[in-house]
C-alpha positions as CSV (number, residue, x, y, z in Angstrom):
1,M,32.3,32.5,89.2
2,D,34.3,34.8,86.9
3,R,36.2,34.6,83.8
4,L,39.8,35.2,84.6
5,D,39.9,38.6,82.8
6,Q,36.8,39.8,84.6
7,F,38.1,38.8,87.8
8,M,41.4,40.4,87.0
9,A,39.7,43.8,85.8
10,R,37.9,44.2,89.2
11,A,40.5,43.1,91.4
12,N,43.1,45.7,89.6
13,A,40.1,48.6,89.6
14,C,40.1,48.1,93.6
15,Y,43.7,47.7,94.0
16,Y,44.2,51.2,92.0
17,A,41.7,53.2,93.6
18,T,42.4,52.3,97.5
19,R,46.0,51.6,97.6
20,D,49.6,53.1,97.0
21,P,51.1,50.6,94.2
22,Y,54.5,52.2,94.7
23,A,54.7,50.6,98.2
24,D,54.6,47.1,96.3
25,F,56.5,47.8,93.2
26,T,59.0,50.5,91.5
27,T,58.7,51.5,88.2
28,S,61.3,53.1,85.6
29,P,60.4,56.7,86.1
30,E,60.9,56.2,89.9
31,I,64.6,54.7,89.5
32,S,65.9,57.5,87.5
33,Q,64.9,61.1,86.4
34,V,66.7,60.5,83.2
35,F,64.0,57.8,82.1
36,G,61.4,60.6,81.9
37,E,63.7,63.2,80.6
38,L,64.6,60.9,77.5
39,L,61.2,59.8,77.0
40,G,59.9,63.6,76.8
41,L,63.2,64.6,74.4
42,W,62.0,62.0,72.2
43,A,58.5,63.1,72.3
44,A,60.1,66.2,70.9
45,V,61.9,64.9,68.3
46,V,58.9,62.9,67.0
47,W,56.9,66.3,67.0
48,E,59.5,67.6,64.9
49,Q,59.4,64.6,62.5
50,I,55.7,64.9,62.1
51,G,55.7,68.4,61.3
52,R,55.5,70.4,64.6
53,P,51.6,70.6,64.5
54,V,50.1,73.1,66.9
55,P,48.5,72.1,69.3
56,V,49.7,68.5,69.8
57,V,48.4,66.2,72.4
58,L,51.0,64.7,74.7
59,A,49.1,62.0,76.6
60,E,50.5,59.3,79.2
61,A,48.6,56.1,79.7
62,G,48.7,54.9,83.4
63,P,50.8,58.0,84.8
64,G,51.2,56.7,88.2
65,R,52.5,59.5,90.7
66,G,53.1,61.9,87.6
67,T,56.8,61.3,88.1
68,L,57.8,60.3,84.4
69,M,55.7,63.2,82.8
70,T,57.0,65.8,85.6
71,D,60.6,64.8,84.6
72,A,59.9,64.8,80.7
73,L,58.3,68.3,81.1
74,R,61.2,69.7,83.2
75,A,63.5,68.4,80.0
76,L,61.2,69.8,77.4
77,R,61.0,73.4,79.0
78,Q,65.0,73.4,78.9
79,T,65.5,71.9,75.4
80,A,62.5,72.1,73.4
81,P,60.4,75.0,74.5
82,G,58.5,75.0,71.2
83,F,57.2,71.7,72.0
84,A,56.4,72.4,75.6
85,A,54.4,75.4,74.5
86,A,52.4,73.7,72.0
87,L,51.5,70.6,73.5
88,R,48.0,69.7,75.5
89,L,48.8,67.8,78.5
90,V,46.3,64.5,78.8
91,L,46.6,61.8,81.4
92,I,44.7,58.6,81.0
93,E,43.7,57.6,84.4
94,S,40.6,56.3,85.9
95,S,41.7,56.1,90.0
96,P,40.5,59.1,91.7
97,R,43.3,58.7,94.5
98,L,46.0,58.9,91.7
99,R,44.7,61.7,89.8
100,A,44.8,63.7,93.0
101,L,48.5,62.5,93.4
102,Q,49.1,63.7,89.9
103,A,47.6,67.0,90.0
104,E,49.8,68.0,92.8
105,R,52.6,67.4,90.3
106,L,50.9,68.3,87.0
107,P,48.7,71.3,87.3
108,G,47.0,72.0,84.3
109,A,46.7,68.6,83.0
110,C,43.5,67.3,81.7
111,W,42.1,63.7,82.8
112,I,40.3,61.2,80.8
113,D,39.2,57.8,81.7
114,G,40.2,55.8,78.6
115,L,41.9,56.1,74.9
116,N,38.5,56.8,73.3
117,E,38.2,60.1,74.8
118,L,41.5,61.6,73.7
119,P,40.8,64.9,72.1
120,G,41.3,65.8,68.4
121,A,44.6,66.5,67.3
122,P,48.1,64.8,66.4
123,L,49.2,62.6,69.6
124,I,52.2,61.3,71.0
125,L,51.2,58.9,73.7
126,L,53.5,57.5,76.2
127,A,52.7,54.1,78.1
128,N,55.0,52.5,80.5
129,E,53.9,49.7,82.3
130,F,50.2,50.0,81.3
131,L,49.4,46.8,79.0
132,D,50.8,44.6,81.6
133,A,48.1,45.7,84.3
134,L,45.2,45.1,81.5
135,P,43.5,41.9,82.0
136,I,44.0,38.5,80.1
137,R,42.2,35.3,79.5
138,Q,43.7,31.9,80.2
139,F,43.2,28.8,77.8
140,V,44.5,25.4,78.7
141,R,45.4,22.4,76.3
142,R,43.4,19.7,77.5
143,G,43.5,16.4,75.2
144,A,42.3,17.5,71.6
145,G,40.7,20.4,72.7
146,W,40.7,23.5,75.0
147,T,39.7,24.7,78.2
148,E,39.2,28.3,79.7
149,R,40.0,29.1,83.2
150,F,37.4,30.9,85.8
151,V,38.0,32.2,89.2
152,D,35.8,31.1,92.3
153,R,36.6,31.5,95.9
154,G,40.1,31.7,95.2
155,M,40.7,28.9,93.0
156,F,41.0,28.1,89.1
157,H,38.2,26.1,87.6
158,E,38.5,25.2,83.9
159,H,35.6,24.9,81.5
160,P,35.3,23.7,78.1
161,A,36.1,26.5,75.3
162,A,36.9,27.2,71.6
163,A,40.6,27.5,70.6
164,P,42.3,30.7,71.6
165,P,42.9,33.3,69.1
166,D,46.0,32.7,67.0
167,P,46.1,29.2,68.0
168,V,49.7,27.7,68.5
169,A,51.1,24.5,69.0
170,A,50.6,23.3,72.5
171,A,51.1,20.2,74.6
172,E,49.0,18.7,77.2
173,G,48.4,21.3,80.1
174,D,50.3,24.3,78.2
175,V,48.5,27.6,79.1
176,I,48.0,30.2,76.4
177,E,47.2,33.9,77.6
178,V,45.3,36.4,75.3
179,G,45.0,39.9,76.1
180,E,42.2,41.2,74.3
181,T,42.0,44.5,76.2
182,A,45.5,45.5,75.5
183,R,44.9,44.3,71.8
184,A,41.9,46.6,71.7
185,A,43.6,49.2,73.2
186,T,46.5,48.9,70.6
187,A,43.8,48.8,67.6
188,V,42.4,52.3,68.9
189,L,45.9,53.7,69.2
190,A,47.0,52.4,65.8
191,A,43.8,54.1,64.0
192,R,44.2,57.2,65.8
193,V,47.9,57.9,64.6
194,V,46.9,56.5,61.3
195,A,44.1,59.1,60.9
196,Q,45.3,62.0,62.7
197,G,49.2,61.9,63.0
198,G,51.5,61.0,65.7
199,A,52.9,58.3,67.3
200,A,52.7,55.9,70.7
201,L,55.4,54.6,72.6
202,I,54.6,51.3,74.4
203,I,57.0,50.3,77.2
204,D,56.5,47.0,79.1
205,Y,58.0,43.5,80.1
206,G,57.2,40.2,78.0
207,P,58.8,38.3,75.1
208,A,59.6,40.2,71.9
209,T,58.0,36.9,70.0
210,G,55.8,34.3,70.8
211,A,52.8,33.9,73.5
212,P,54.2,34.6,76.9
213,G,52.9,31.4,78.1
214,E,51.6,31.4,82.1
215,S,52.8,34.6,83.3
216,L,50.2,36.0,85.6
217,Q,51.5,37.2,88.9
218,A,50.7,39.3,91.9
219,L,52.9,41.7,94.4
220,R,51.5,42.4,97.7
221,G,53.6,44.4,100.2
222,S,56.6,44.0,97.6
223,R,56.7,40.3,97.7
224,P,55.0,37.6,95.2
225,A,51.7,36.4,96.1
226,D,49.1,34.3,95.2
227,P,47.1,36.2,92.3
228,L,43.6,34.7,93.5
229,A,43.9,35.4,96.9
230,R,42.4,38.5,98.6
231,P,41.5,40.4,95.3
232,G,42.0,43.9,95.4
233,E,44.9,43.9,98.0
234,A,47.9,42.9,95.4
235,D,48.6,44.3,92.0
236,L,48.0,41.6,89.2
237,T,50.0,41.8,86.1
238,A,50.9,39.8,82.9
239,H,53.7,39.7,80.2
240,V,52.9,41.3,77.5
241,D,52.3,39.7,74.2
242,F,54.4,42.2,72.0
243,G,53.7,39.9,68.7
244,A,50.2,40.1,69.1
245,I,50.3,44.1,69.8
246,A,52.3,44.5,66.7
247,A,50.4,42.4,64.5
248,T,47.1,44.4,65.7
249,A,49.2,47.7,65.4
250,A,49.8,46.7,61.6
251,A,46.7,45.2,60.9
252,A,45.1,48.9,61.7
253,G,47.5,50.4,59.1
254,A,50.2,51.8,61.6
255,A,53.9,51.6,60.9
256,V,55.5,49.5,63.7
257,H,59.1,49.9,64.9
258,G,60.3,47.4,67.4
259,P,60.3,45.7,69.8
260,V,63.8,46.8,71.1
261,A,65.3,45.8,74.4
262,Q,64.7,48.8,76.9
263,G,68.5,48.7,77.5
264,K,69.4,49.3,73.9
265,F,66.5,51.8,73.4
266,L,67.6,53.9,76.5
267,T,71.2,53.6,75.7
268,R,70.8,54.9,71.7
269,L,68.9,57.7,73.3
270,G,71.7,58.7,75.7
271,L,70.8,56.9,79.1
272,Y,74.6,56.9,80.1
273,P,76.2,60.3,79.3
274,R,72.8,62.1,80.5
275,S,73.4,60.0,84.0
276,H,77.1,60.6,84.2
277,I,76.4,64.6,83.6
278,L,73.9,64.7,86.4
279,A,76.4,62.5,88.4
280,R,79.2,65.4,87.8
281,G,77.3,67.6,89.7
282,A,76.3,65.7,92.6
283,D,77.7,64.4,96.0
284,P,79.4,61.0,95.9
285,V,76.5,59.3,97.3
286,R,73.9,60.6,94.7
287,A,76.2,60.1,91.9
288,A,76.8,56.7,92.8
289,A,73.0,56.3,92.9
290,L,72.8,57.9,89.6
291,I,74.8,55.5,88.0
292,E,73.6,52.5,89.6
293,A,70.3,53.4,88.5
294,A,71.3,53.8,84.8
295,R,72.6,50.4,85.2
296,R,69.3,48.8,86.8
297,L,67.3,50.1,83.8
298,A,69.7,49.2,81.1
299,E,71.9,46.1,81.9
300,P,70.6,42.7,80.1
301,D,70.5,40.6,83.5
302,R,68.1,43.4,85.0
303,M,65.7,45.5,83.5
304,G,67.3,46.0,80.3
305,S,66.2,42.6,78.2
306,L,63.3,41.9,80.0
307,F,61.4,45.0,79.1
308,K,60.7,45.9,75.3
309,V,59.9,49.0,73.7
310,L,57.3,49.1,70.5
311,A,56.3,52.5,68.8
312,L,53.4,52.9,66.7
313,C,53.5,55.6,64.1
314,Q,51.7,57.3,61.0
315,P,53.1,55.6,57.8
316,G,55.3,57.2,55.7
317,R,57.2,59.5,58.7
318,P,60.9,58.9,59.6
319,T,61.8,56.2,62.0
320,P,61.6,57.4,65.5
321,P,64.7,57.8,67.7
322,G,65.8,54.7,69.2
323,F,64.7,52.1,66.6
324,E,67.4,53.0,64.0
325,P,68.6,49.9,62.3
């Protein structure tokens, strides 16, 4: 019998090591090249804001197929060659299979297994849909106390437990999720940018305030599935508790910007103008697809509101792009 976070960690490690996750889901970089281009240019502006350090580490946590960084570097070489020349590319990826895919598209990158292995230098880190795949614990309100969920033979089992961190008012049967791994990763990132300079950009889905409630989900074959069934064959995720992430970063001394809705953030960075420029030079089918992709990323009833964007920065630096009042 495993605690839920232990079960989730092992299941996702097996899944990413043995399967193509993009057969089950599509992330923003795969929807439109403009997403990666805008994030690359965001990083270039932040590099200017922190004094154009050389060298600077440009890192991505959970780089998938390498699509986001491929698009980002293409934009940087065209419009910010100084930053492109100064950066050292680091990819945080533990899956050998995904590393091989990334190496085909990003020659010259350096791979590490975790945030604690980042090389010393000012850091600009991009993390798109990284925190949602990190393991969570689940606590259930029972009477005047709490239980915690464990997994055994494809079923939940509850055992008496202390109250979850940051206890909230809860009714009988309410589920509270705690992302200890995500909080720990945030603390590492925040301490790093405070001590050595830079910023981290986190893009994921979840509520801007308040605990997510019960949000554990699984995708197998592009369809919702039972998260406890056939471990290692489905992608397990949970909504990110942005309130807890922001509080963790602030406690570590970082300046926190956001969260803001993804649609607002991308629109401020120029999502639609850039998409229309690309569409003008494309055939009608491709042009329509580019505009549709922009709408999918930004419209509130699609990905624009569910996904949030948060930046962790060294204190005393200007507000990064996209977070202006």
